[in-house]
C-alpha positions in Angstrom: -38.3 69.8 0.9 -37.6 67.0 -1.6 -38.5 63.5 -0.5 -35.4 61.2 -0.6 -37.0 58.2 1.2 -36.2 55.9 -1.7 -32.5 56.3 -1.0 -33.1 54.4 2.3 -34.4 51.5 0.2 -31.4 51.5 -2.1 -29.0 51.6 0.9 -30.7 48.6 2.5 -30.6 46.7 -0.8 -26.9 47.4 -1.1 -26.2 46.3 2.5 -28.2 43.1 2.0 -26.5 42.3 -1.3 -23.1 42.8 0.4 -24.0 40.4 3.2 -25.3 37.8 0.8 -22.0 38.1 -1.2 -19.9 37.6 2.0 -21.3 34.1 2.3 -19.3 33.1 -0.8 -16.0 34.3 0.6 -13.5 31.5 1.4 -13.1 30.4 5.0 -10.9 32.7 7.0 -8.8 31.7 10.0 -6.8 33.9 12.4 -4.2 32.2 14.4 -5.7 28.8 13.6 -9.2 30.0 14.8 -11.8 29.6 12.1 -14.1 32.6 11.8 -17.9 32.0 11.4 -19.3 32.3 7.9 -21.8 35.1 7.2 -25.0 33.5 6.1 -28.1 35.7 5.9 -30.2 32.8 4.7 -29.1 30.2 7.3 -32.6 29.6 8.5 -34.0 28.8 5.1 -31.0 27.3 3.3 -31.3 23.6 2.2 -28.1 22.2 3.4 -26.7 18.6 3.3 -26.9 17.1 6.7 -25.5 14.0 8.3 -28.1 11.9 10.2 -27.9 8.5 11.9 -24.7 7.3 10.3 -25.6 8.1 6.7 -25.7 11.2 4.5 -29.1 12.6 3.6 -30.2 15.6 1.5 -32.9 17.9 2.9 -35.4 16.7 0.2 -34.4 13.0 -0.4 -33.4 10.3 2.1 -30.8 7.7 1.1 -32.1 4.2 2.1 -30.2 2.4 4.8 -28.2 -0.6 3.7 -29.6 -3.8 5.2 -27.9 -7.1 5.9 -29.0 -10.2 3.9 -30.4 -11.5 7.2 -31.3 -9.6 10.4 -31.2 -11.2 13.8 -33.0 -9.7 16.7 -30.7 -7.3 18.6 -31.4 -6.8 22.3 -31.1 -3.5 24.0 -27.7 -2.4 25.1 -25.8 -4.1 22.3 -24.7 -2.7 19.0 -25.0 -5.8 16.9 -22.7 -6.9 14.1 -24.4 -6.6 10.7 -23.6 -9.6 8.4 -23.6 -9.0 4.7 -22.1 -12.3 3.8 -22.7 -13.8 0.3 -21.8 -17.0 -1.4 -18.1 -16.5 -0.7 -18.9 -17.0 3.0 -16.8 -14.2 4.5 -19.4 -13.3 7.1 -19.1 -14.2 10.7 -20.2 -17.9 10.6 -16.7 -19.3 10.1 -15.4 -17.5 13.2 -18.4 -18.5 15.3 -17.7 -22.1 14.3 -14.0 -21.7 15.1 -14.9 -20.4 18.6 -17.1 -23.4 19.2 -14.1 -25.7 18.5 -11.5 -23.5 20.2 -11.5 -25.2 23.6 -11.5 -28.8 22.2 -7.7 -28.8 21.6 -7.7 -29.3 17.8 -6.2 -25.9 17.1 -6.7 -22.3 18.3 -9.2 -19.8 16.8 -7.0 -17.0 15.5 -7.8 -13.3 14.9 -5.8 -10.8 12.9 -6.8 -7.3 14.1 -5.7 -4.6 11.6 -5.9 -1.0 12.6 -4.2 2.4 12.9 -3.0 4.3 16.0 -6.3 3.6 17.7 -5.1 0.1 18.7 -1.4 1.0 18.9 0.5 -0.7 21.8 -2.2 -3.4 22.1 -4.9 -0.8 23.3 -8.3 -2.4 22.9 -6.9 -5.7 21.5 -5.3 -6.5 24.8 -8.6 -6.6 26.6 -10.5 -8.2 23.8 -7.9 -11.0 23.8 -8.2 -11.4 27.5 -12.0 -11.6 27.4 -11.9 -14.2 24.7 -9.2 -16.3 26.3 -11.0 -16.3 29.6 -14.1 -17.6 27.8 -12.6 -20.0 25.4 -9.1 -20.7 26.7 -5.8 -19.9 25.2 -2.7 -18.1 26.4 -0.1 -15.7 25.1 0.2 -12.3 23.4 0.4 -13.7 19.9 2.4 -12.0 17.1 5.1 -9.5 18.0 7.4 -7.9 15.4 11.1 -8.4 15.7 11.5 -4.8 16.9 9.1 -2.1 17.9 9.3 1.7 18.3 6.9 1.4 21.2 8.1 -1.7 23.0 8.0 0.1 26.4 4.5 1.3 25.8 3.0 -2.1 25.3 2.1 -3.6 28.7 1.2 -7.1 27.5 4.7 -8.4 26.9 8.3 -7.6 27.8 10.0 -7.1 24.4 13.8 -6.8 24.0 15.8 -6.9 20.8 19.2 -6.1 19.3 21.1 -6.4 16.0 18.2 -5.7 13.6 17.8 -3.3 10.7 14.1 -2.4 10.5 12.0 -1.6 7.4 8.5 -0.2 7.7 5.9 0.6 5.2 5.9 4.2 6.4 9.6 4.6 5.5 10.1 7.2 2.9 13.1 5.4 1.3 14.6 1.9 1.0 11.4 0.0 1.6 10.9 -3.0 -0.7 7.2 -3.7 -0.8 7.7 -7.3 -2.1 9.6 -8.2 1.1 7.0 -7.1 3.7 4.8 -9.4 5.6 1.4 -9.3 7.2 2.4 -6.5 9.5 3.8 -4.3 6.6 7.3 -4.6 8.0 10.4 -6.7 7.5 13.8 -6.9 9.3 17.3 -7.8 8.3 19.6 -9.5 10.9 23.3 -9.2 11.6 25.0 -12.3 13.1 23.9 -12.5 16.7 20.7 -10.5 16.4 18.0 -11.5 18.8 14.5 -10.9 19.9 13.3 -11.8 23.4 9.7 -12.0 24.7 9.0 -12.4 28.3 5.5 -13.1 29.5 3.8 -10.9 32.1 0.7 -11.4 34.2 0.4 -7.7 35.2 -2.2 -7.0 32.5 -4.0 -10.3 32.3 -3.5 -13.8 33.9 -3.7 -15.4 30.4 -0.4 -13.7 29.5 1.6 -15.3 32.4 2.9 -18.1 30.2 2.2 -19.9 26.9 2.6 -23.3 25.3 4.5 -22.6 22.2 6.6 -19.9 20.4 7.4 -19.5 16.7 9.7 -17.3 14.6 8.6 -16.4 11.0 11.1 -15.6 8.2 11.9 -15.8 4.5 15.3 -16.9 3.1 16.8 -18.4 0.0 20.0 -19.4 1.9 20.7 -21.5 5.0 20.5 -20.1 8.5 21.6 -21.1 12.0 19.0 -20.1 14.6 18.6 -20.9 18.3 15.7 -20.6 20.7 16.4 -20.2 24.5 13.5 -21.1 26.7 13.2 -19.7 30.2 16.9 -18.9 30.3 17.7 -22.6 30.7 17.0 -24.8 27.7 18.3 -24.0 24.2 17.2 -25.6 20.9 19.3 -25.3 17.8 18.0 -25.1 14.2 20.0 -25.3 11.0 17.6 -24.6 8.2 17.9 -24.6 4.4 16.7 -21.9 2.1 13.1 -21.9 0.7 11.2 -19.5 -1.5 8.1 -19.6 0.7 7.3 -18.2 4.2 8.8 -20.4 6.9 8.5 -20.8 10.6 10.2 -22.6 13.5 8.4 -23.6 16.6 9.3 -24.6 20.2 6.9 -26.0 22.7 6.9 -26.2 26.5 5.8 -24.2 29.5 7.2 -21.0 28.2 7.5 -17.8 30.3 10.4 -16.4 28.4 11.8 -17.1 24.9 14.9 -15.6 23.1 15.2 -16.3 19.4 18.8 -15.6 18.1 20.1 -15.5 14.6 23.6 -17.1 15.0 24.4 -17.1 11.3 22.3 -15.1 8.9 22.2 -14.5 5.2 22.2 -11.0 3.5 19.0 -11.8 1.6 17.1 -13.3 4.6 14.3 -11.3 6.1 12.6 -11.9 9.4 9.2 -10.9 10.6 8.0 -11.9 14.0 8.2 -14.0 17.1 5.0 -15.3 18.7 3.8 -16.5 22.1 0.8 -18.8 21.7 -1.1 -21.8 22.8 -2.3 -24.8 20.8 -6.0 -24.2 21.6 -8.3 -21.5 22.8 -8.1 -18.0 21.1 -5.1 -16.2 19.7 -5.4 -12.5 18.8 -2.6 -10.7 16.8 -2.4 -6.9 16.8 -1.3 -5.3 13.5 -1.4 -1.5 14.0 0.1 1.0 11.6 0.2 4.6 12.7 -1.1 7.0 10.1 -2.7 4.3 8.0 -5.9 4.5 6.0 -5.9 0.7 5.6 -5.1 0.8 1.9 -1.5 -0.2 2.6 -2.7 -3.8 3.1 -3.1 -4.1 -0.6 0.7 -3.9 -0.9 1.3 -7.1 1.1 2.3 -9.9 -1.4 -0.5 -12.4 -1.7 2.1 -15.2 -1.5 3.1 -14.0 2.0 -0.6 -13.8 3.1 -1.2 -17.2 1.8 1.9 -18.4 3.7 0.3 -17.1 6.9 -3.0 -18.8 6.0 -1.1 -22.0 5.8 1.2 -21.7 8.8 -1.0 -19.5 11.0 -4.5 -19.8 9.8 -6.8 -16.9 10.8 -10.5 -17.4 11.4 -11.3 -13.7 11.7 -9.7 -10.7 10.1 -10.8 -7.3 11.6 -10.2 -4.1 9.6 -10.5 -1.0 11.7 -9.4 2.3 10.1 -10.7 5.8 9.6 -8.9 8.2 11.9 -6.6 9.2 9.1 -9.4 9.4 6.5 -12.1 11.6 8.1 -11.8 15.3 7.8 -13.8 18.4 8.8 -15.6 19.0 5.5 -15.9 15.4 4.4 -19.3 14.5 2.9 -18.6 12.0 0.2 -16.1 9.2 1.0 -17.0 7.1 -2.0 -13.4 7.4 -3.2 -12.3 5.7 0.0 -14.9 2.9 -0.3 -13.8 2.2 -3.8 -10.1 2.2 -2.7 -10.8 -0.3 0.0 -12.7 -2.7 -2.2 -9.5 -4.1 -3.7 -8.1 -4.5 -0.2 -11.1 -6.7 0.8 -10.7 -8.7 -2.4 -7.0 -9.1 -1.7 -7.7 -10.5 1.8 -10.4 -12.8 0.5 -8.0 -14.2 -2.1 -5.4 -14.9 0.5 -7.8 -16.1 3.3 -10.6 -17.9 1.3 -12.3 -19.4 4.4 -11.9 -16.5 6.8 -14.5 -14.2 8.4 -13.9 -10.5 7.7 -15.3 -7.8 10.0 -15.1 -4.1 9.1 -15.2 -1.9 12.3 -16.2 1.7 11.7 -14.4 4.8 13.0 -15.5 5.8 16.4 -16.5 9.2 17.6 -14.0 12.0 17.0 -14.4 15.6 18.2 -13.4 18.9 16.8 -14.3 22.5 17.7 -16.8 24.6 15.8 -16.2 28.3 14.9 -17.4 29.2 18.4 -15.0 26.9 20.1 -17.5 24.3 21.1 -16.7 20.6 20.9 -18.9 18.5 18.6 -18.6 15.3 16.6 -16.5 16.0 13.4 -19.1 16.3 10.6 -17.1 14.0 8.3 -17.4 11.1 10.8 -20.9 10.0 10.0 -20.5 10.2 6.3 -17.4 8.0 6.6 -19.3 5.5 8.6 -21.9 5.3 5.9 -19.2 4.5 3.3 -17.7 1.9 5.6 -21.0 0.2 6.0 -21.6 0.3 2.3 -18.1 -1.2 1.8 -19.0 -4.2 3.9 -22.4 -4.6 2.2 -20.9 -4.4 -1.3 -18.1 -6.8 -0.6 -20.2 -9.3 1.3 -18.5 -9.1 4.7 -19.6 -8.1 8.2 -19.8 -4.6 9.8 -19.8 -3.2 13.3 -20.7 0.4 14.1 -18.2 1.5 16.7 -19.5 5.1 16.7 -23.0 3.8 17.8 -21.5 1.4 20.3 -19.6 4.2 22.0 -22.8 6.2 22.4 -22.8 8.3 19.3 -22.5 12.1 19.3 -20.3 13.5 22.0 -19.3 10.1 23.4 -15.6 10.8 23.0 -16.1 13.9 25.2 -17.7 11.7 27.8 -14.7 9.3 27.7 -12.2 12.2 28.0 -14.2 13.7 31.0 -14.7 10.3 32.7 -13.0 9.9 36.1 -10.5 8.4 35.5 -10.2 9.5 31.9 -10.8 6.9 29.1 -9.5 9.0 26.2 -6.9 11.6 25.4 -7.3 15.3 25.2 -6.9 15.2 21.4 -10.5 13.9 21.5 -9.5 11.2 19.0 -7.5 8.5 20.7 -8.5 6.3 23.6 -6.2 5.1 26.4 -6.1 1.6 27.9 -9.1 2.3 30.2 -11.0 3.3 27.1 -9.7 0.3 25.2 -11.0 -2.0 28.0 -14.4 -0.3 27.7 -14.7 -0.7 23.9 -13.3 -4.2 24.0 -16.2 -5.1 26.3 -18.7 -3.7 23.8 -17.2 -5.6 20.9 -16.9 -8.8 23.0 -20.6 -8.5 23.9 -21.5 -8.0 20.2 -19.4 -11.1 19.2 -20.9 -13.3 21.9 -24.5 -12.2 21.1 -23.8 -12.8 17.4 -22.5 -16.3 18.1 -25.5 -17.0 20.2 -27.9 -15.8 17.4 -25.9 -17.8 14.9 -26.2 -21.0 16.9 -30.0 -20.5 17.4 -30.4 -19.9 13.6 -28.3 -23.0 12.9 -30.3 -25.1 15.3 -33.5 -23.9 13.7 -32.3 -24.7 10.2 -31.4 -28.2 11.2 -34.9 -29.0 12.5 
């Protein structure tokens, strides 16, 4: 009988070659369920992995970016990393402003930019409350003339009528040169109004305030009124001006209604505020679906107008939900795209501290249906850290502060839940938790700054 044993070898070779070739097929999904890749060499393959907030290759480790100075960081706090340079956009200016906030000279103001993670005053409401309890101050701050989510925001009762709204997310008829710091602008018909009513349900610091302002831009005259607490009305007849303008009323304000009695077709209006003249003011600027790069479209003249009329001591930039994706490894393009944004803000706010807050944990399912941190998250955080380092501003790692891998799952599974079942967005309970983490980081940073300053003066 003829020996055909070598045929078995050839058959095994053909099968192995076929399995190796299957690895190079494109990803296949059935009913949105991704099938696992065939990888015969998975145990020996040298893959790119994401470790400890930065990308490393199996054979070479990319060095961690270090701040210009490093303070001690006690256990239980994710410290702010300060990469400030000679342009002084690190945290020192804000820490100095906090030290002066309760002395009555002027409030320390924060502009907090973000995406849907902070929509409706989530997170910022509790951070505002913690800072106002510590340093004084009252009021919800900046509120756009209208809002798609007015009923969702629990920190102010917001009513309005008679406005035509224009948002940066509009697909047509949005004139970028007319937008303000919130990436919006509003046109008024005669009789348009915006009413803000304080509420103490969320925080006692919101029960009333000491002043209210309206911000607008017009080349023609306007007739505007402000009704305070449904009893007292102040009238304003203003002339046109090419720069950002504001009107302000003072008093023990629980409710204020700004009305445009006579408008101009070219006039645009931006916001109404509820503030105090000392303590801390925190303004929420959330844009759903944003990567943060839309901030570059705000005219520098408008930003400089706010720096004059409503000077900010800290600008927080928190984006990433709309940038990270499943297979993301290199986000250098995003870092380079955000550098002009930082430069734009530095030009408009030359004395202001700037803090980049990283994306937090975000979960997706693997091919087996198990939840795990989206692989692109850590690579994006690395790019956000490098963005702060290369532009000379400060950085806070929200992912680490939350607890790292799987922390969003823990927040969703908490009783009561602190995040939504999309495993991406937090709710108000989660916002309170994260606000506490950021507040602790700010307070510890201020403490370390004061110790360092005292040491340098000796």
